[in-house]
VOGU-3710 file (C-alpha; in Angstrom, 3 decimals, decimal comma):
1> masfglkvir> 139,568/108,121/-62,913  139,078/111,452/-65,541  141,991/114,095/-64,721  141,048/117,183/-63,294  141,257/119,365/-66,361  139,556/116,629/-68,336  136,594/117,057/-65,457  136,707/120,774/-66,125  136,178/120,496/-70,204  133,306/118,258/-69,615
11> gvfgaaehia> 131,691/120,664/-66,939  132,123/123,570/-69,409  130,948/121,724/-72,725  127,875/120,449/-70,429  126,951/123,714/-69,751  127,766/125,423/-72,720  125,251/123,248/-74,480  122,477/124,921/-72,912  123,388/128,803/-73,856  125,540/128,671/-77,086
21> pritgraafe> 125,543/125,414/-78,992  126,695/126,583/-82,164  129,541/128,355/-80,527  130,133/125,315/-78,501  130,320/122,898/-81,513  132,796/125,269/-83,153  135,001/125,050/-80,150  134,826/121,516/-79,776  135,359/121,106/-83,246  138,584/123,060/-82,908
31> lfcrtpgast> 139,540/120,998/-80,129  138,999/117,849/-82,085  141,608/119,070/-84,677  144,332/120,163/-82,229  147,571/118,059/-82,951  149,910/117,424/-79,954  152,959/119,852/-79,756  156,847/118,454/-79,640  156,617/119,148/-75,718  154,144/116,343/-75,361
41> ltdgerraia> 156,032/113,415/-76,754  156,909/110,864/-74,251  160,641/109,554/-73,400  159,290/106,377/-75,383  158,503/108,711/-78,393  161,395/110,637/-78,165  164,033/107,514/-78,304  162,240/105,955/-81,353  162,815/109,357/-83,466  166,546/109,203/-82,158
51> ratdfmaear> 166,834/105,480/-82,961  165,739/106,592/-86,617  168,134/109,249/-87,237  170,206/107,350/-89,623  167,207/105,769/-91,212  165,728/109,324/-92,022  169,066/110,498/-93,340  168,791/108,198/-96,323  165,695/109,983/-97,604  165,186/113,266/-99,741
61> hhrlktktgc> 163,000/115,599/-97,680  160,898/117,876/-99,675  158,508/120,596/-98,071  155,583/120,989/-100,200  152,923/124,104/-100,206  149,391/122,823/-99,568  146,401/125,543/-99,151  146,857/125,789/-95,463  150,264/125,410/-95,181  153,216/123,224/-95,849
71> vmvhefrpep> 153,770/119,426/-95,212  157,186/117,333/-95,381  157,307/114,589/-97,968  160,032/112,222/-97,298  161,309/110,465/-100,321  162,881/107,018/-99,850  164,405/105,226/-103,114  164,671/101,256/-103,472  167,359/99,213/-101,826  170,225/99,472/-104,535
81> grapagtvlv> 170,261/96,437/-107,212  166,234/96,356/-107,300  164,386/96,793/-109,938  161,960/99,623/-110,321  158,570/98,799/-109,046  156,523/102,036/-108,886  156,064/104,671/-106,044  154,097/103,794/-102,985  152,476/106,527/-100,799  152,772/105,696/-96,734
91> vhgwrsrtey> 150,521/107,684/-94,390  150,878/107,843/-90,752  148,414/108,237/-88,126  147,014/110,623/-85,371  150,344/111,561/-82,887  152,682/109,587/-85,427  154,983/110,318/-88,321  157,485/108,823/-90,659  159,961/107,550/-88,147  157,304/105,317/-86,922
101> mraliegyra> 156,364/103,962/-90,381  160,039/102,402/-90,449  159,065/98,743/-90,634  156,977/99,316/-93,542  159,096/101,846/-95,332  161,808/99,631/-95,337  159,582/96,388/-96,746  158,663/98,413/-99,413  162,058/99,260/-100,445  163,598/96,303/-100,149
111> agyrvasldl> 160,974/94,891/-102,873  161,966/97,647/-105,148  159,717/100,430/-104,607  160,132/104,141/-103,871  158,408/105,348/-101,177  157,012/109,052/-100,382  156,093/109,095/-96,782  153,991/112,167/-95,779  154,427/113,834/-92,196  150,669/114,979/-91,720
121> pghghsqgrh> 149,979/118,691/-91,104  151,060/119,266/-87,391  153,167/115,861/-87,260  156,944/114,953/-87,623  158,385/117,778/-90,049  155,481/119,445/-91,294  153,860/122,668/-89,874  150,639/123,424/-88,205  148,816/122,495/-84,922  145,489/121,630/-86,738
131> lnmvnavdav> 144,791/118,022/-88,521  141,558/117,493/-90,070  140,549/115,242/-92,992  139,909/118,594/-95,413  143,453/119,336/-94,818  144,926/116,073/-94,799  143,231/114,952/-98,157  144,487/118,176/-99,450  148,127/117,296/-98,334  147,588/113,529/-100,030
141> rvagewfgpf> 146,670/115,461/-103,269  149,924/117,457/-103,175  151,871/114,083/-102,587  150,378/112,925/-105,223  151,049/115,780/-107,957  154,464/115,716/-107,062  155,305/111,811/-106,401  152,433/110,119/-107,872  150,341/107,952/-109,747  151,045/105,295/-106,818
151> vaavghsfgg> 151,095/101,649/-107,014  149,740/101,848/-103,589  148,868/104,177/-100,841  149,382/102,479/-97,442  147,960/103,904/-94,239  147,969/103,180/-90,292  145,018/104,214/-88,194  144,020/107,916/-89,040  146,372/107,509/-92,341  144,299/104,839/-93,629
161> avaanaiags> 141,169/106,744/-93,349  142,910/109,776/-94,805  144,246/107,186/-97,426  140,622/105,738/-98,172  138,913/108,874/-98,194  141,728/110,686/-100,862  141,110/107,723/-103,380  137,124/108,148/-102,856  137,390/111,748/-103,928  135,615/112,182/-100,322
171> vknvpplaaa> 136,488/115,824/-100,130  134,837/118,099/-103,051  137,228/120,149/-105,121  140,076/117,536/-104,338  140,336/115,084/-107,366  140,552/111,343/-106,401  144,279/110,306/-105,469  145,244/107,798/-108,201  146,335/104,593/-106,688  146,578/101,170/-108,077
181> slvliaapss> 145,497/99,692/-104,867  145,149/100,404/-101,145  146,295/98,884/-97,838  144,658/99,975/-94,411  146,614/99,118/-90,980  144,502/99,425/-87,890  142,058/102,107/-89,974  138,970/103,724/-88,415  136,167/103,393/-91,075  133,538/105,811/-89,599
191> lpaifadfsr> 134,193/109,248/-89,140  130,569/109,946/-87,536  131,786/107,065/-85,055  134,825/108,967/-84,114  133,146/112,151/-83,325  130,499/110,501/-81,498  133,325/109,079/-79,329  134,751/112,101/-78,722  131,568/113,821/-77,720  131,059/111,126/-74,999
201> mlnvgprsqi> 134,374/111,811/-73,648  134,110/115,440/-73,462  130,285/115,643/-72,699  129,562/117,210/-76,006  125,706/117,630/-76,279  123,462/116,971/-79,199  122,739/120,435/-80,310  126,930/120,999/-80,565  127,228/117,799/-82,145  125,152/119,379/-84,995
211> amadrvehls> 127,112/122,484/-85,317  130,155/120,070/-85,242  128,873/118,134/-88,231  127,927/121,490/-89,808  131,668/122,792/-89,524  132,436/119,601/-91,339  130,343/120,148/-94,281  131,386/123,548/-94,738  134,788/122,640/-94,910  134,471/119,343/-97,008
221> grplheftgd> 131,348/120,044/-98,743  129,789/116,885/-98,230  127,795/115,829/-94,816  129,059/114,156/-91,904  127,510/110,837/-92,247  128,852/110,366/-95,566  132,485/109,831/-94,152  132,405/105,999/-93,940  134,666/103,685/-95,539  132,363/100,787/-96,601
231> rqlaqapvpt> 130,319/103,742/-98,639  133,824/105,075/-100,065  135,329/101,651/-101,033  132,010/100,799/-102,779  132,337/104,084/-104,631  135,688/103,674/-105,565  136,583/99,870/-105,972  140,497/99,776/-105,610  141,603/96,575/-104,327  142,023/97,044/-100,606
241> lvihapddre> 143,459/94,659/-97,802  142,589/95,479/-94,460  144,830/94,275/-91,749  143,435/94,761/-87,733  143,981/93,282/-84,824  140,720/92,050/-82,933  142,469/93,375/-79,524  143,078/96,667/-81,073  141,980/98,941/-78,141  142,161/102,251/-79,752
251> vpaehakrya> 140,159/101,697/-82,838  137,870/98,289/-82,287  137,468/95,496/-84,774  134,121/96,644/-85,861  135,869/99,169/-88,148  137,866/96,539/-89,867  134,575/94,635/-90,479  132,851/97,727/-91,960  135,599/98,266/-94,704  135,308/94,406/-95,507
261> gagghvrlhw> 131,391/94,821/-96,435  132,593/97,517/-99,352  132,767/94,457/-101,570  134,526/91,550/-103,221  137,411/93,802/-103,719  138,293/94,136/-99,970  140,145/91,610/-98,301  140,097/91,496/-94,632  143,293/89,954/-92,589  142,955/89,639/-88,954
271> adglghrril> 146,448/90,466/-87,104  145,906/88,516/-83,795  147,433/90,020/-80,404  149,249/92,929/-82,207  147,028/95,783/-81,036  146,992/99,148/-82,659  150,498/99,984/-82,615  152,822/96,732/-82,586  150,976/95,915/-85,889  153,293/98,354/-87,573
281> adkgvverav> 156,529/96,763/-86,851  155,388/92,744/-87,108  157,097/91,292/-89,952  154,417/88,971/-90,778  151,929/92,277/-91,310  154,911/94,167/-93,307  155,451/90,912/-95,553  151,439/90,876/-96,152  151,091/94,350/-97,196  154,334/93,870/-99,416
291> afvaerreps> 153,082/90,806/-101,197  149,260/92,621/-101,721  150,733/95,489/-103,791  153,173/93,182/-105,552  150,504/91,037/-106,906  148,856/93,821/-108,230  151,621/96,003/-109,607  151,633/97,496/-113,433  155,189/97,695/-114,749  156,238/100,985/-114,028
301> vlh> 159,206/103,332/-113,808  160,250/105,606/-111,403  160,279/109,577/-112,626
//
């Protein structure tokens, strides 16, 4: 049963659709972009962050300025004794942070990679309370200017969509991210589908949805319907590995199939039974993600 607060919000959006759809659409967009505050962390999330204290202490922490604020990039050097293999960018998903990407980061470090792990706006150690595709791609741009070019961009959930959009140059006036390969783990492939799900949940009407889409176009310089992964990867044919669990309840498997339809440069691996979050800590998933990048890397040195 929906919570009382959700019922109220649905009622307000439903009524406002008939009175002021443009204002309602802008309000819905702002709510869509609002990130959870530190006070909303669950006990499990707090324990996970605490367990990663020593791991995070191994990184160098860089606060970088974007167009709208500051973000944190955590730089992890390769394990001692490993020959430099290049730099990998890691991007977490919504309601996530670098600490939750530990297994992937350690996997790449063990293979000789330097890892630049970005805390997206409004998450982890970065500033702000708003996250959308535009300020996320801009954060990736800044990370690329400091730590790129990358041998790979690796993203989980919304972070995967951000990495794909950054490589495809989907946001106008933001140059495409320089990355030799792309790994997408449990990543959504369609921003229009995400908006549609959000609108159904909150009872945002069709005219208000048009206003939401207009807001996307105003900020990004592109219409909402162009933000689909198959279209983006078809235009930017970077070797891509898509890893997805058929039982993922947060990002349905159809999103992975859509990415896979972009062309022969996209490889799809089904990670059966791992859901949306367990997939990040699975040893086999980490090994596959690291091996895919290693197969394609060019000789490079750290800088």
